ROZAMI-697819 format. One line per field, with one value per residue: residue number from 1; x, y, z of N, C-alpha, C in turn. Coordinates in nm, 4 decimals. Last residue first. Example, Ala and Ser with C-alpha at 12.3 -4.5 7.8 and 13.67 -1.06 7.14 Angstrom:
i 2,1 .
n_xx 1.2850,1.3190 .
n_yy -0.2250,-0.5690 .
n_zz 0.7080,0.7800 .
ca_xx 1.3670,1.2300 .
ca_yy -0.1060,-0.4500 .
ca_zz 0.7140,0.7800 .
c_xx 1.2900,1.3200 .
c_yy 0.0030,-0.3300 .
c_zz 0.7870,0.7800 .
This chain:
i 117,116,115,114,113,112,111,110,109,108,107,106,105,104,103,102,101,100,99,98,97,96,95,94,93,92,91,90,89,88,87,86,85,84,83,82,81,80,79,78,77,76,75,74,73,72,71,70,69,68,67,66,65,64,63,62,61,60,59,58,57,56,55,54,53,52,51,50,49,48,47,46,45,44,43,42,41,40,39,38,37,36,35,34,33,32,31,30,29,28,27,26,25,24,23,22,21,20,19,18,17,16,15,14,13,12,11,10,9,8,7,6,5,4,3,2,1 .
n_xx -5.4344,-5.2676,-5.3760,-5.6138,-5.5126,-5.1924,-4.8712,-4.7075,-4.4002,-4.1344,-3.9219,-3.6140,-3.5136,-3.3034,-3.3559,-3.2258,-3.2366,-3.2954,-3.2718,-3.0042,-2.9033,-2.7359,-2.8627,-2.8501,-2.9269,-2.9499,-2.9651,-3.0332,-3.1340,-3.3911,-3.4598,-3.7633,-4.0023,-4.3091,-4.5319,-4.7620,-4.9797,-5.1678,-5.3447,-5.1927,-4.9370,-4.7191,-4.3992,-4.1880,-3.8751,-3.6325,-3.3756,-3.0939,-2.8791,-2.6496,-2.6407,-2.4214,-2.4296,-2.2741,-2.0526,-1.9497,-1.8282,-1.9989,-1.9707,-2.1829,-2.3130,-2.4589,-2.6976,-2.9885,-3.2763,-3.6048,-3.7828,-4.0310,-4.2267,-4.1584,-4.3674,-4.5116,-4.6752,-4.8999,-4.8324,-4.4840,-4.2645,-4.3586,-4.4084,-4.1650,-4.0858,-4.1127,-3.9370,-3.8782,-4.1310,-4.1968,-3.9569,-3.9161,-4.0326,-3.8926,-3.6463,-3.5473,-3.3254,-3.1720,-3.0975,-2.9414,-2.7410,-2.6183,-2.5179,-2.3281,-2.1491,-2.0659,-2.1264,-2.2140,-2.1684,-2.3091,-2.5705,-2.6786,-3.0162,-3.2935,-3.4536,-3.6746,-3.6241,-3.7883,-3.7593,-3.8241,-3.8153 .
n_yy -1.5958,-1.3864,-1.1801,-1.1357,-1.0235,-0.8779,-0.8725,-0.5783,-0.4561,-0.4499,-0.4870,-0.3302,-0.1270,0.0268,0.3296,0.5257,0.8556,0.9025,0.8416,0.7833,0.6733,0.5409,0.3206,0.2011,0.0227,0.1129,0.0544,0.1728,0.2101,0.3453,0.4278,0.4589,0.4679,0.3577,0.2378,0.0051,-0.1242,-0.2439,-0.0329,0.1650,0.1734,0.3129,0.3576,0.5222,0.6109,0.7869,0.6668,0.6681,0.5239,0.4828,0.3742,0.2863,0.2794,0.1447,0.0492,-0.1630,-0.0778,0.2085,0.5004,0.5788,0.8121,0.8437,0.9246,1.1030,1.0634,1.1136,1.2690,1.3681,1.1830,0.8650,0.5938,0.3616,0.0603,-0.0955,-0.3330,-0.3888,-0.4766,-0.4810,-0.2205,-0.1088,-0.1225,0.1211,0.3273,0.3559,0.4162,0.6676,0.8310,0.9224,1.1709,1.3194,1.3805,1.5640,1.6773,1.4491,1.3814,1.6037,1.5896,1.3457,1.4078,1.6006,1.4389,1.2590,1.4121,1.3725,1.3663,1.1774,1.2922,1.6060,1.5971,1.5843,1.3044,1.0888,0.8033,0.4988,0.1896,-0.1507,-0.4172 .
n_zz 22.5955,22.6472,22.4999,22.6414,22.8721,22.7859,22.9422,23.0574,22.9268,22.8763,22.6244,22.6243,22.3552,22.1728,22.0030,21.7643,21.6692,21.3153,21.0512,21.0209,21.3516,21.6226,21.8760,22.2157,22.5164,22.8598,23.2146,23.5502,23.8817,24.0734,24.4042,24.6005,24.8641,25.0166,25.2077,25.3123,25.4400,25.2883,25.2555,25.1279,24.9328,24.7069,24.5772,24.3353,24.1906,23.9986,23.7769,23.5530,23.2977,23.0348,22.7090,22.4568,22.0981,21.7983,21.6759,21.8150,22.0520,22.1878,22.3914,22.6570,22.8685,23.1933,23.3199,23.2864,23.4814,23.5768,23.7162,23.6316,23.8673,23.9567,23.8682,24.0948,24.1775,24.1813,24.0768,24.1363,23.9915,23.7360,23.6719,23.5964,23.3316,23.2012,23.1756,22.9074,22.7958,22.9162,22.8487,22.5906,22.5714,22.7596,22.6437,22.4667,22.5794,22.6347,22.3704,22.2999,22.5006,22.4384,22.1854,22.2526,22.4003,22.2093,21.8865,21.5564,21.2855,21.1439,21.1292,21.1929,21.3170,21.3932,21.5404,21.7097,21.8526,21.8448,21.9911,21.9673,22.1796 .
ca_xx -5.5167,-5.2429,-5.2435,-5.6213,-5.5780,-5.3351,-4.9620,-4.7759,-4.5443,-4.1762,-4.0648,-3.6855,-3.5648,-3.3443,-3.3293,-3.3114,-3.1759,-3.2853,-3.4071,-3.0541,-2.9341,-2.7678,-2.7753,-2.9133,-2.8426,-3.0155,-2.8972,-3.0481,-3.0282,-3.3514,-3.3997,-3.6329,-3.9430,-4.1658,-4.5077,-4.6418,-4.8888,-5.0529,-5.3945,-5.2337,-5.0511,-4.8015,-4.5141,-4.2478,-4.0084,-3.6975,-3.4975,-3.1597,-2.9727,-2.6862,-2.6776,-2.4897,-2.3981,-2.3858,-2.1104,-2.0282,-1.7452,-1.9706,-1.9688,-2.0542,-2.3295,-2.3426,-2.5722,-2.8858,-3.1496,-3.5154,-3.6673,-3.9092,-4.2175,-4.1591,-4.2501,-4.5250,-4.5483,-4.9085,-4.9217,-4.6221,-4.2544,-4.3137,-4.5245,-4.2135,-4.0626,-4.2219,-3.9873,-3.7680,-4.0619,-4.2858,-3.9938,-3.8581,-4.0754,-4.0333,-3.6545,-3.6637,-3.4280,-3.2307,-3.1815,-3.0571,-2.8298,-2.6807,-2.6178,-2.4439,-2.2106,-2.1412,-2.0390,-2.2639,-2.1067,-2.1669,-2.5456,-2.5864,-2.8760,-3.2484,-3.3702,-3.6427,-3.6277,-3.7106,-3.8207,-3.7432,-3.8999 .
ca_yy -1.7021,-1.5109,-1.2297,-1.1866,-1.1539,-0.8706,-0.9154,-0.7039,-0.4408,-0.5028,-0.4606,-0.4529,-0.1339,-0.1132,0.2639,0.4084,0.7630,0.9487,0.8679,0.9040,0.6520,0.6649,0.3500,0.2708,0.0436,0.0774,0.0988,0.0792,0.2355,0.2356,0.4711,0.4019,0.5278,0.3480,0.3708,0.0247,-0.0375,-0.3267,-0.1596,0.1832,0.0848,0.3399,0.2690,0.5035,0.5541,0.7578,0.7415,0.6328,0.6234,0.4508,0.4872,0.2383,0.3438,0.1857,0.1728,-0.1922,-0.1146,0.0655,0.4396,0.5191,0.7541,0.8299,0.9219,1.0304,1.1356,1.0377,1.2188,1.4467,1.2753,1.0013,0.6733,0.4792,0.1317,0.0349,-0.2511,-0.3842,-0.4576,-0.6081,-0.3048,-0.0888,-0.2379,0.0235,0.2990,0.3277,0.2924,0.5508,0.7926,0.7938,1.0680,1.2856,1.2702,1.4845,1.7678,1.5260,1.2903,1.5662,1.7064,1.3629,1.3018,1.6385,1.5561,1.2087,1.3726,1.3738,1.4753,1.1521,1.1652,1.5332,1.6358,1.6296,1.4244,1.1635,0.9422,0.5969,0.3213,-0.0395,-0.3117 .
ca_zz 22.5366,22.7182,22.4641,22.5040,22.8802,22.8173,22.8360,23.0889,22.9469,23.0059,22.6447,22.6577,22.4920,22.1816,22.1305,21.7790,21.7642,21.4537,21.1029,20.9539,21.2102,21.5517,21.7623,22.1034,22.3990,22.7345,23.0928,23.4392,23.7841,23.9856,24.2784,24.5706,24.7448,24.9949,25.1536,25.2312,25.5142,25.3255,25.3103,25.2676,24.9494,24.8244,24.5889,24.4669,24.1830,24.1264,23.8060,23.6783,23.3500,23.1729,22.7940,22.5765,22.2255,21.8824,21.6239,21.6949,21.9383,22.1832,22.2578,22.6216,22.7359,23.1071,23.3941,23.2117,23.4651,23.4902,23.7903,23.6058,23.7536,24.0115,23.8340,24.0084,24.1631,24.2484,23.9944,24.1836,24.1362,23.7918,23.7013,23.7333,23.4175,23.1903,23.3109,22.9995,22.7592,22.9281,22.9858,22.6290,22.4764,22.7880,22.7399,22.4252,22.5261,22.7456,22.4491,22.2182,22.4921,22.5699,22.2011,22.1713,22.4638,22.3241,21.9963,21.6933,21.3610,21.1678,21.1972,21.1075,21.3267,21.2615,21.5544,21.5881,21.8973,21.7690,22.0073,21.9183,22.1291 .
c_xx -5.4637,-5.3225,-5.2158,-5.4872,-5.5870,-5.3909,-5.1070,-4.8669,-4.6078,-4.3260,-4.1106,-3.8301,-3.6388,-3.3848,-3.3838,-3.2678,-3.2729,-3.2143,-3.4048,-3.1941,-2.9805,-2.7892,-2.8256,-2.8118,-2.9219,-2.9175,-2.9735,-2.9683,-3.0410,-3.2423,-3.3587,-3.5831,-3.8057,-4.1256,-4.3571,-4.6403,-4.7542,-4.9488,-5.2803,-5.2795,-5.0897,-4.9195,-4.5875,-4.3645,-4.0593,-3.8345,-3.5534,-3.2852,-3.0275,-2.7754,-2.7180,-2.5161,-2.4738,-2.3363,-2.2309,-2.0933,-1.8212,-1.8923,-1.9327,-2.0629,-2.1920,-2.3845,-2.4518,-2.7556,-3.0508,-3.3925,-3.5693,-3.7866,-4.0855,-4.1305,-4.2654,-4.3906,-4.5638,-4.7805,-4.9343,-4.7037,-4.3935,-4.2887,-4.4837,-4.3305,-4.1142,-4.2054,-4.0958,-3.8145,-3.9530,-4.2158,-4.0870,-3.9064,-4.0268,-4.0857,-3.7984,-3.6920,-3.5573,-3.3426,-3.2483,-3.1523,-2.9562,-2.7783,-2.6932,-2.5553,-2.3359,-2.2138,-2.1270,-2.1584,-2.1497,-2.1005,-2.3984,-2.5396,-2.7935,-3.1057,-3.3159,-3.5570,-3.5814,-3.7338,-3.7311,-3.8225,-3.8083 .
c_yy -1.7353,-1.6272,-1.3653,-1.2430,-1.2168,-1.0122,-0.9033,-0.7427,-0.5778,-0.4916,-0.5296,-0.4170,-0.2655,-0.1405,0.1216,0.3314,0.6474,0.8470,0.9234,0.9411,0.7844,0.6310,0.4761,0.2916,0.1199,0.1045,0.0482,0.1311,0.1302,0.2865,0.3466,0.4599,0.4664,0.4193,0.3822,0.1680,-0.0228,-0.2492,-0.2497,0.0526,0.0888,0.2440,0.3036,0.4079,0.5324,0.6973,0.6976,0.7175,0.5768,0.5623,0.4351,0.3596,0.2733,0.2516,0.2214,-0.0683,-0.1342,0.0349,0.2911,0.4603,0.7074,0.7743,0.9232,1.0397,1.0474,1.1218,1.1417,1.3966,1.3530,1.0985,0.8122,0.5486,0.2444,0.1167,-0.1106,-0.3026,-0.4629,-0.5983,-0.4411,-0.1799,-0.2239,-0.0969,0.1915,0.2916,0.2561,0.4182,0.6717,0.7422,0.9292,1.1771,1.2267,1.3692,1.6944,1.6187,1.3652,1.4782,1.6731,1.4807,1.3180,1.5345,1.5994,1.3239,1.3199,1.3261,1.4784,1.2565,1.1465,1.4087,1.5544,1.6820,1.4585,1.2850,1.0254,0.7363,0.4225,0.0901,-0.1961 .
c_zz 22.4019,22.6607,22.5276,22.4589,22.7420,22.8276,22.8808,22.9727,22.9711,23.0293,22.7724,22.6885,22.5123,22.3261,22.1276,21.9028,21.7864,21.5404,21.2444,21.0036,21.1496,21.4046,21.6926,21.9934,22.2931,22.6207,22.9715,23.3201,23.6750,23.8922,24.2009,24.4384,24.7245,24.8665,25.1369,25.1801,25.4425,25.4054,25.3575,25.3310,25.0961,24.8225,24.7172,24.4605,24.3240,24.0997,23.9402,23.6929,23.4836,23.2242,22.9314,22.6651,22.3373,22.0097,21.7007,21.6338,21.8083,22.0563,22.2680,22.4809,22.6916,22.9714,23.3008,23.2894,23.3898,23.4579,23.7021,23.6810,23.7515,23.8968,23.8952,23.9898,24.0613,24.2353,24.0532,24.0844,24.1974,23.9417,23.7560,23.7686,23.5588,23.2821,23.3113,23.1401,22.8599,22.8971,22.9915,22.7640,22.5168,22.6941,22.7676,22.5210,22.4900,22.6978,22.5636,22.2988,22.4130,22.5679,22.3325,22.1827,22.3870,22.3934,22.1088,21.7927,21.5073,21.2565,21.2330,21.1826,21.2288,21.2692,21.4169,21.6207,21.7776,21.8243,21.9373,21.9300,22.0887 .
């Protein structure tokens, strides 16, 4: 799944520091896509608001970048006596284009019943 983060910066003039600032300024747009895998832990798993943090951005040989990030999540289920919090570390690749930053994110959303039929 490709997610575009629109930005109006000169494509060739972006340093890693500038990329990190652009992403941090617009991180709310990426949160749903970057945290979509929580449903595989449990339907009760929840992202802890404002916990997504960029750890590192590394240029790749093909002109793209790899971004490492982490976020907190929690799960509460009183019936099963579960109340837990943890941190997930993950990474995602993206590239810089004239339209903005295009993130190549694995689609972890569960298929609907209609999709399964």
